[in-house]
C-alpha positions as CSV (number, residue, x, y, z in Angstrom):
1,M,74.7,57.5,192.0
2,N,74.3,61.3,191.7
3,I,76.2,64.2,192.0
4,L,74.6,67.3,194.3
5,W,76.2,70.7,192.7
6,S,76.1,73.5,195.8
7,S,78.3,75.2,198.2
8,D,76.6,74.8,200.9
9,P,77.7,72.3,203.1
10,E,74.4,71.1,204.4
11,A,73.0,71.2,200.7
12,V,72.9,67.4,201.2
13,E,70.9,67.1,203.9
14,K,68.5,69.4,203.1
15,Y,67.3,67.4,199.8
16,R,68.3,64.0,201.8
17,F,64.2,62.7,201.4
18,A,64.6,63.2,197.2
19,L,68.4,62.5,197.0
20,G,68.4,59.8,198.7
21,T,71.8,58.4,200.1
22,D,73.7,57.4,197.2
23,T,74.9,61.6,196.8
24,Q,78.0,63.0,196.5
25,A,78.3,67.1,197.0
26,L,81.1,69.5,195.2
27,D,81.0,72.6,195.6
28,S,82.9,73.9,191.9
29,A,82.7,73.2,188.5
30,A,86.2,71.9,188.0
31,M,85.2,69.4,190.9
32,V,82.0,68.8,189.4
33,A,83.7,68.0,185.0
34,R,87.0,66.0,187.1
35,V,84.3,63.5,188.7
36,L,82.1,63.1,185.6
37,H,85.3,62.6,183.8
38,D,86.4,59.6,186.0
39,N,83.2,57.9,187.2
40,L,81.1,56.9,184.0
41,G,78.6,55.3,187.1
42,I,77.4,58.8,187.5
43,Q,73.4,59.2,186.6
44,Q,72.8,62.7,187.9
45,V,73.8,66.3,188.3
46,I,71.6,68.1,190.6
47,I,72.8,71.6,190.6
48,G,71.8,74.4,193.5
49,P,70.2,77.4,193.7
50,D,73.6,79.5,195.1
51,V,75.5,78.5,191.6
52,A,75.5,80.8,189.4
53,L,73.3,80.1,186.3
54,E,75.9,80.6,183.5
55,P,77.9,78.3,184.6
56,A,75.3,75.5,185.3
57,C,74.0,76.0,181.5
58,D,77.6,75.5,180.9
59,L,77.9,72.1,182.2
60,A,74.5,71.0,181.0
61,E,75.5,72.3,177.2
62,S,78.9,69.8,177.5
63,A,77.3,66.8,179.0
64,R,74.7,67.1,176.6
65,L,77.3,67.0,174.0
66,D,79.6,64.3,176.0
67,R,77.3,62.1,177.6
68,P,73.8,62.5,176.3
69,E,72.5,60.4,178.9
70,L,73.1,62.3,182.1
71,G,71.1,64.3,183.4
72,V,70.9,67.5,184.8
73,I,68.4,69.0,187.4
74,L,68.6,72.7,188.4
75,L,67.6,74.1,191.3
76,R,66.3,77.9,191.9
77,N,64.9,79.7,194.6
78,R,62.3,81.3,192.2
79,V,62.0,79.9,188.9
80,D,60.8,82.5,186.0
81,V,60.0,82.1,182.0
82,T,64.0,83.5,181.3
83,T,65.6,81.0,183.4
84,L,63.6,78.1,182.8
85,S,63.9,78.9,178.6
86,Q,67.7,79.3,178.7
87,A,68.1,76.0,181.2
88,L,66.3,74.2,178.4
89,R,68.6,75.2,175.6
90,S,71.8,74.5,177.2
91,G,70.2,70.8,177.9
92,M,68.8,70.7,181.3
93,R,66.2,68.0,181.5
94,E,63.6,70.1,184.1
95,V,64.0,73.5,186.7
96,V,62.3,72.7,190.0
97,T,61.6,75.4,192.4
98,A,64.7,74.5,195.8
99,D,62.0,74.1,198.4
100,D,59.8,71.8,196.8
101,H,61.3,68.5,198.0
102,T,58.6,66.1,196.2
103,A,58.7,67.9,192.8
104,L,62.1,67.6,192.7
105,A,61.5,63.5,193.3
106,D,59.7,63.4,191.0
107,A,61.8,65.2,188.6
108,L,64.8,62.3,189.5
109,R,62.8,59.6,189.2
110,R,61.8,60.5,185.6
111,S,65.0,61.8,185.1
112,R,66.3,58.1,186.2
113,E,64.3,56.8,183.5
114,L,64.8,58.5,180.8
115,T,68.6,57.9,181.8
116,A,68.6,54.0,181.9
117,K,66.8,54.7,178.3
118,L,69.2,56.1,176.8
119,A,72.2,54.6,178.5
120,G,70.5,51.2,176.8
121,H,70.1,52.8,173.5
122,S,74.1,54.4,173.6
123,G,76.0,50.9,175.2
124,A,74.6,49.4,172.0
125,G,76.5,51.6,170.2
126,S,79.2,53.4,172.3
127,G,82.1,51.0,170.2
128,N,81.2,53.2,167.0
129,E,82.5,56.0,168.3
130,G,85.8,57.5,166.5
131,H,89.2,58.9,168.0
132,I,90.6,62.4,168.3
133,I,94.3,62.3,167.6
134,T,96.0,65.3,168.3
135,V,99.3,66.2,166.7
136,F,101.4,69.4,168.1
137,S,104.4,70.5,168.6
138,A,105.2,74.1,170.7
139,K,107.7,74.9,167.7
140,G,107.3,75.7,164.4
141,G,108.6,74.0,161.1
142,V,109.1,70.5,162.7
143,G,107.1,69.1,160.4
144,K,103.9,68.7,162.1
145,T,101.3,69.6,159.5
146,T,102.9,67.2,156.6
147,M,102.7,64.7,159.2
148,S,99.0,65.4,159.6
149,T,98.2,65.2,156.1
150,N,99.9,61.9,155.7
151,I,98.6,60.3,159.2
152,A,95.2,61.3,158.1
153,T,96.0,60.5,154.2
154,Y,96.9,56.6,155.4
155,L,94.4,56.1,158.1
156,A,92.0,57.2,155.0
157,Q,93.7,55.1,152.7
158,T,93.3,51.8,155.0
159,G,90.0,51.9,154.8
160,S,88.7,54.1,157.9
161,K,86.8,57.1,157.8
162,T,89.0,59.9,158.7
163,L,88.6,63.3,158.8
164,L,91.2,66.5,159.4
165,V,90.6,69.3,161.1
166,D,93.4,72.4,160.5
167,L,93.4,73.8,164.1
168,D,95.7,76.7,163.7
169,L,92.8,79.4,162.9
170,S,95.3,82.3,161.5
171,F,97.3,80.4,159.7
172,G,96.7,76.9,158.9
173,D,98.5,75.1,155.6
174,V,96.1,72.0,155.4
175,A,94.5,73.1,152.4
176,I,97.3,74.5,150.6
177,S,99.0,71.1,151.5
178,L,96.6,68.9,149.7
179,Q,95.6,71.8,146.7
180,L,92.1,72.3,147.9
181,I,89.9,75.0,147.4
182,P,87.1,74.7,150.5
183,V,83.7,76.8,150.0
184,Q,83.8,76.7,153.8
185,S,85.5,76.5,157.1
186,V,86.2,76.0,161.1
187,F,84.9,79.5,160.7
188,D,80.8,77.9,159.7
189,A,80.6,76.0,162.5
190,V,79.7,79.2,164.2
191,G,76.6,80.0,163.1
192,M,75.6,75.9,164.5
193,S,76.8,76.6,167.7
194,G,74.7,74.1,169.9
195,H,72.5,72.1,166.6
196,L,75.7,70.8,165.0
197,D,74.6,67.5,163.4
198,E,76.3,65.3,160.9
199,Q,74.5,67.2,158.4
200,G,76.3,70.4,159.1
201,L,79.3,68.8,159.8
202,G,78.9,67.8,156.1
203,S,78.9,70.9,154.9
204,L,82.7,71.8,155.9
205,V,84.1,69.6,155.0
206,T,86.6,69.3,151.8
207,T,87.4,65.8,150.6
208,H,90.9,65.1,149.1
209,D,90.1,63.0,145.5
210,D,93.2,61.0,145.7
211,S,92.2,59.0,148.9
212,G,89.0,60.3,149.6
213,L,90.3,61.9,153.2
214,D,87.3,64.4,154.3
215,V,89.1,68.1,155.7
216,V,87.5,70.8,157.3
217,C,90.0,73.8,156.7
218,A,91.2,76.5,158.2
219,P,89.7,80.3,157.7
220,N,90.8,81.9,155.0
221,D,90.7,84.9,156.8
222,P,93.2,84.8,160.5
223,S,91.1,87.6,161.3
224,D,88.1,84.9,161.8
225,A,90.5,83.2,164.4
226,D,89.2,85.9,167.1
227,R,85.5,84.9,166.4
228,I,85.3,81.2,166.8
229,P,84.3,80.3,170.6
230,V,86.1,77.5,172.1
231,H,83.2,75.7,172.2
232,V,82.5,75.7,168.8
233,V,85.9,74.0,168.3
234,T,84.7,71.6,171.2
235,E,81.6,70.9,169.4
236,L,82.5,70.3,165.7
237,L,85.5,67.6,167.4
238,K,83.3,65.8,169.4
239,V,80.5,65.5,167.0
240,A,83.6,64.3,164.4
241,R,84.4,61.4,166.5
242,Q,80.8,59.9,166.2
243,H,80.4,60.2,162.7
244,Y,84.4,59.3,161.6
245,D,87.1,56.3,162.9
246,Y,89.4,58.3,162.8
247,V,89.9,62.6,164.1
248,I,93.3,64.0,162.8
249,V,93.5,67.9,164.4
250,D,96.6,69.6,163.1
251,T,97.6,72.4,165.1
252,P,99.4,75.6,165.7
253,P,102.8,75.6,167.3
254,S,101.2,77.2,170.5
255,F,98.8,75.9,173.5
256,T,95.9,78.2,172.1
257,E,93.1,77.6,174.1
258,H,91.6,75.7,171.2
259,V,94.1,73.2,171.1
260,L,93.8,73.0,175.2
261,A,90.4,71.6,174.3
262,A,91.2,69.1,171.5
263,C,93.9,68.1,173.9
264,D,91.1,67.6,176.5
265,I,89.1,65.4,173.9
266,S,92.0,63.2,172.7
267,S,92.4,59.6,172.8
268,A,96.0,60.4,171.8
269,L,98.5,62.7,170.9
270,V,101.1,62.7,168.3
271,L,104.4,65.2,169.8
272,I,106.8,66.2,167.4
273,A,110.4,67.3,167.5
274,T,113.7,67.5,165.5
275,L,117.0,67.5,166.2
276,D,117.8,71.2,167.3
277,I,118.0,72.7,170.7
278,P,114.7,75.0,170.5
279,A,112.7,72.3,169.3
280,V,113.5,69.7,172.5
281,K,113.6,72.4,174.6
282,N,109.8,73.2,173.8
283,L,108.8,69.3,173.5
284,R,110.1,69.3,177.2
285,V,107.7,72.3,178.0
286,A,105.0,70.6,176.1
287,I,105.2,67.6,178.4
288,D,105.5,69.6,181.3
289,T,102.3,71.3,180.8
290,L,100.9,68.6,180.1
291,D,101.8,67.0,183.2
292,M,100.5,70.2,185.5
293,L,97.1,69.7,183.0
294,G,96.4,66.2,184.0
295,S,96.6,64.7,180.6
296,P,97.9,61.0,180.6
297,K,100.9,60.1,180.1
298,D,100.2,56.8,178.0
299,A,98.1,59.1,175.4
300,R,101.5,60.6,174.2
301,I,103.4,59.4,171.2
302,I,106.5,61.0,170.9
303,V,107.4,61.4,166.6
304,L,111.0,62.7,166.5
305,N,111.2,63.6,162.9
306,R,114.4,64.3,160.7
307,S,116.5,61.7,163.1
308,D,119.0,61.4,161.0
309,A,120.2,64.6,160.4
310,K,123.6,65.4,161.3
311,V,123.4,68.6,163.6
312,G,125.3,67.9,166.4
313,L,122.5,66.1,168.3
314,R,121.0,62.3,168.6
315,A,118.0,61.0,169.0
316,D,119.1,59.5,172.9
317,D,120.2,63.1,173.5
318,V,116.7,63.6,173.2
319,V,115.4,61.2,175.3
320,T,117.7,62.1,177.5
321,A,116.5,65.8,177.9
322,I,112.5,65.2,177.8
323,K,112.5,61.8,179.4
324,T,110.2,59.8,177.7
325,P,110.8,57.2,175.3
326,I,110.9,58.0,171.2
327,A,108.0,56.0,169.6
328,V,109.1,56.6,165.8
329,N,111.6,57.9,164.1
330,V,111.1,59.5,161.0
331,P,114.0,60.1,158.6
332,S,115.2,63.2,156.4
333,S,114.1,63.2,152.5
334,M,114.6,65.4,149.7
335,T,111.2,63.9,148.9
336,V,109.2,65.5,151.7
337,P,109.5,69.0,150.5
338,A,109.0,68.3,147.4
339,S,106.2,66.4,147.6
340,V,104.7,69.5,149.7
341,N,105.7,71.9,146.9
342,R,103.8,69.3,144.7
343,G,100.5,69.2,147.5
344,V,100.6,65.3,147.5
345,P,101.2,63.6,151.0
346,I,104.0,61.8,150.6
347,V,102.9,58.5,151.3
348,L,101.1,59.1,148.0
349,D,104.0,60.1,146.3
350,D,106.8,58.0,147.3
351,P,104.8,55.3,149.6
352,K,108.1,52.6,149.3
353,G,110.1,55.3,150.8
354,A,112.1,55.5,154.0
355,V,109.6,58.8,155.9
356,S,106.4,57.0,154.2
357,V,107.8,53.4,156.4
358,A,107.5,55.5,158.8
359,I,104.6,57.0,159.1
360,R,102.6,53.8,158.4
361,E,104.7,52.5,161.3
362,L,103.7,55.6,163.3
363,S,100.0,54.9,162.3
364,D,99.8,51.7,162.6
365,G,101.5,50.6,165.3
366,H,101.1,53.5,167.8
367,I,97.3,54.4,166.7
368,R,95.6,51.5,165.1
369,Q,96.9,48.9,166.9
370,R,96.0,51.4,170.3
371,F,92.7,51.6,169.4
372,G,91.9,47.8,168.0
373,D,92.2,48.1,164.4
374,P,93.4,45.3,162.0
375,V,96.8,46.4,160.5
376,N,96.7,43.8,157.7
377,G,95.0,44.6,155.0
378,A,92.6,47.4,154.5
379,R,89.8,47.5,156.6
380,T,86.0,47.8,156.3
381,S,84.7,50.9,157.6
382,H,81.0,51.1,159.7
383,R,80.8,54.4,158.6
384,K,77.7,55.3,156.7
385,S,78.9,58.9,155.0
386,L,76.7,61.7,153.5
387,F,79.8,63.8,152.2
388,K,81.4,61.3,149.4
389,G,81.0,63.3,146.8
390,R,81.6,66.7,148.1
391,R,84.4,68.8,146.7
């Protein structure tokens, strides 16, 4: 099936000779993106001459990472060297003069042949793609980074190849929480934009010695956060899931553009609150925001941290307020701040403690089982690493 992106209501008829009958016309980038997301049967996208070059290239660049088998063909009223080079750099397969229907038909034929080859290749390995898990809270101080680092550490302990990405780009605490001294950070991915690969990703990674967890840390300089484009974060996460079983994303306490991009491509969202009115209110607002953005409800995992605190609220009050069941209650423990101050994840520092048990329940019952991983004993990761021994 084809998509024709054009605001011209007569475009389908105009290009019928080349496109055939199995073509859906759409008039906006948002509609094209949604249909591509919902329908994996789309094989070709033809972009009409009335669509501006920049959004056309944005679509092709995104498709190159997300669905490399998808063919994108650009129609222009006049093809010049600048347009051609920019289009091909973004990942479009061909640029065709709009009034040359024979050339368009030939381009579609060549693109379909390439799509068939790529689809067969990706189908053989599609089960190898990992899962992005974004950990979020709309309020600071609820233990989000502690939860992220411990989930990631535990998953790495089980034998799953795991990457932790600190997306709190201004004030990230993952490095200090794990006592890491990173040489590079998320910011260094900017220079590799558009061609980030496994080796490039490996150059950004710092490895946590005690668990084998790989980490991409936040920049040391908070001013670097404004110099990291959203598409760089998206590319980083998409490349990472090709080489890791799990990519855990720690986030700042707000829906930044980077956070929204991570949520959009995540397999699951871990949403955290504590037993205080501001945290519960912000969780409710976060859930409403995700609903408005069309985020799937079944991808959300609600975690109540410090769930046994005697502060006048109960877990039942939280469920009533957010109208969503709590997946896991994590109790309070003085061992948690002590482990944070030592830079040792609680799942390593106190593996038999109640907090560690709850984190394993979250990781096993709501993450690993969700994606079909065995939870009895360690798994054998199918991913070879170029990063072993990197510090």
